[in-house]
NUDO-847752 format. One line per 2 residues: their letters; for each residue x, y, z of C-alpha. Coordinates in steps of 0.05 Angstrom, whole numbers. Each point is the difference from the previous one (the first is absolute). Last residue first. Layout:
N
A = X/Y/Z  ...
# end
This chain:
250
EP = 1131/-844/-2301  5/-46/58
KV = 66/-45/-2  -16/-75/2
AR = 5/-63/43  -5/-66/-21
IA = 26/-52/57  39/-63/-6
AF = -7/-35/65  54/-51/39
TP = -6/-59/34  -59/-36/-4
IG = -15/-58/37  -21/-60/-49
MD = 26/-60/54  42/-28/-57
HL = 28/79/-22  14/13/82
RG = 38/-74/5  41/13/-54
YG = -10/29/-67  -34/50/-54
NT = 24/48/58  -78/28/2
DE = -53/45/-38  -44/50/22
YL = -43/47/-49  -5/80/7
AT = -44/56/-35  -8/76/-9
IQ = 36/18/52  6/88/4
FG = 66/36/3  11/53/33
AA = 81/-19/31  -50/-9/69
LQ = -39/-52/-38  61/-42/-30
GG = 25/2/76  -55/-33/26
IQ = -9/-58/-44  83/-12/16
DE = 19/33/63  -71/-24/35
LT = -5/-56/-46  62/-15/42
HS = 65/-9/-22  64/-54/8
FQ = 67/10/-11  54/-21/-37
VG = 79/-3/-3  35/-57/-50
SD = -29/-80/20  58/-31/-13
SQ = -25/-48/52  58/16/42
QL = -7/73/-5  -70/11/8
EA = 5/-32/73  56/50/29
ML = -39/56/-32  -57/-43/37
AP = 34/6/59  32/70/-14
NA = -64/25/21  -20/80/-17
IP = 41/-11/-67  -30/-73/1
DF = -67/22/-9  -48/-41/3
PL = -68/45/33  -27/-61/28
SN = 11/-48/45  43/-52/-22
VI = -3/-78/1  -74/-35/-15
RE = 11/-70/-25  -10/-41/-56
EK = 15/44/-53  62/-50/-11
ED = 46/58/2  -29/20/53
VL = -57/52/6  -16/84/21
FN = 35/24/-60  -40/-38/-58
IG = -66/28/32  35/81/-4
MD = -59/13/-62  55/-5/-60
YG = -21/49/-50  -26/10/-85
GL = -4/75/-17  -30/19/-67
LV = -5/77/4  -42/48/-53
GG = 18/57/-14  -83/36/-9
PK = 45/72/13  65/-15/-30
LV = 53/-54/44  71/45/28
RF = -29/27/61  -54/-65/21
CE = 56/-56/-5  48/59/38
RF = -49/-9/62  -11/-67/-9
IP = 79/-12/13  -7/43/56
RV = -51/-50/44  52/-62/-18
ER = 41/19/49  52/-67/25
VY = 15/-19/-83  6/-76/-28
CN = -84/-22/19  -14/68/-46
SV = 18/-53/-55  -56/-48/-22
PH = -20/25/-69  0/92/-13
FI = -32/14/-70  -11/75/-13
LD = -40/14/-40  -16/76/-48
FS = 69/25/34  38/72/-6
CD = -46/38/48  50/27/33
DF = 80/11/-25  24/-76/17
PL = 76/-23/24  -64/-37/57
PK = 17/24/83  47/-48/29
TM = -22/-67/29  -7/-16/-73
DA = 91/3/-5  14/6/-74
RI = 16/-28/-67  -34/5/-47
IR = -19/-20/-63  -51/44/-61
ID = -14/-67/-47  -7/1/-82
YG = -21/-53/-33  46/-50/-48
ER = -19/-73/38  68/-16/12
QS = 22/69/22  -58/2/40
VM = 0/-63/35  85/11/18
RE = -7/77/21  -58/-44/58
SE = 35/-56/28  62/60/6
LQ = -55/32/29  -2/-55/44
AP = 59/-13/14  20/71/16
SY = -40/1/59  -36/67/17
DL = -52/0/-37  -32/47/-53
VT = -36/-16/-71  -26/44/-41
CV = -52/-16/-56  -44/35/-56
AG = -45/-59/-8  -29/-29/-71
LA = -21/-73/38  69/-29/-26
AF = 34/51/48  -45/-11/58
IP = 13/-76/-19  75/23/10
MQ = -10/27/70  -23/-48/29
QG = 50/-52/5  69/25/-15
GG = 24/5/54  -16/57/40
CA = -55/39/28  13/36/62
LG = -42/40/-36  -19/-6/-66
LI = -28/67/-17  -42/-9/-75
HK = -13/58/-42  -72/-2/-45
GK = 14/-16/-64  -31/-63/-4
LD = -31/-30/66  -62/11/-25
GF = -46/-16/81  48/-31/59
WA = -39/-36/54  -53/-27/-51
KP = 66/-38/-21  -6/-33/72
VP = 63/-18/21  24/-72/-5
KI = -9/-41/71  58/-33/22
PT = 61/32/34  -32/68/15
LV = 8/63/-54  -4/-46/-59
VD = -9/0/-83  -31/-26/-42
WN = -1/-1/-66  -40/-20/-81
GA = 5/72/-37  21/-33/-60
VA = 55/57/27  7/-39/57
DL = 8/-81/-31  62/25/-31
YA = 31/34/54  -11/-73/35
QH = 23/-30/-53  69/35/10
SV = 0/-22/66  -14/45/61
PV = 51/11/33  22/-42/74
GW = 19/48/62  -65/-9/32
EW = 1/-89/8  81/17/36
GE = 27/-40/-59  82/8/51
RV = 30/53/-46  -71/32/23
WR = 15/-17/76  70/42/-5
DI = -34/62/-37  -59/4/42
TQ = 53/-15/65  46/53/-12
AN = -57/50/-7  -26/-15/72
VE = 58/11/21  -8/66/-35
TY = -55/13/14  20/-18/87
DM = 59/49/-8  67/-17/17
# end
């Protein structure tokens, strides 16, 4: 089975078990967003600055690997025209449920982001891409596709694992792995992931994640770091994620 199929099935199971990134927003959170009171995250804790978005009314937004009914309902409440692409049927079902509950339209597409995106050139004003590249072996093709489907002046907002989590043991006390963390190249790592029910995950360098966006043609305009939100690394203030705002030049 292709590793992306393994990840889709794993995430479906996590959602059924109450995974925090698979719990849809409440009706009250949707109403709050309609009233202008909202926040969304790309990484575990820190809200994305609202200045990174601009006015979303009428803007065409792609939620890339963004299913779960957490962010797209907020954007819909703000008047955006929303499309969500994810490979987990359970995450997409949450999107469908919230849209029906709140009465807004959203285009829902099940697709693998490691393949060419099923959209025309220059289709979107903004792409919202929370932490998910860690489930993909090669990230540079994704950035090229994001650049292609964004309009000139369009914005890519992404959350990225910086690799530190892959170095340490479960208690985050010892360095136990070398980088890159690639379970396809190293069967022992695959066995480790299977034992911990972690899907198939990969580390990525900043060279690939930031350099990959620059090579695709993006201009980086802002970034911030974030922690895991819990655990020893978090308690020690060690950032393990980055959120990046990138723009396609006009």
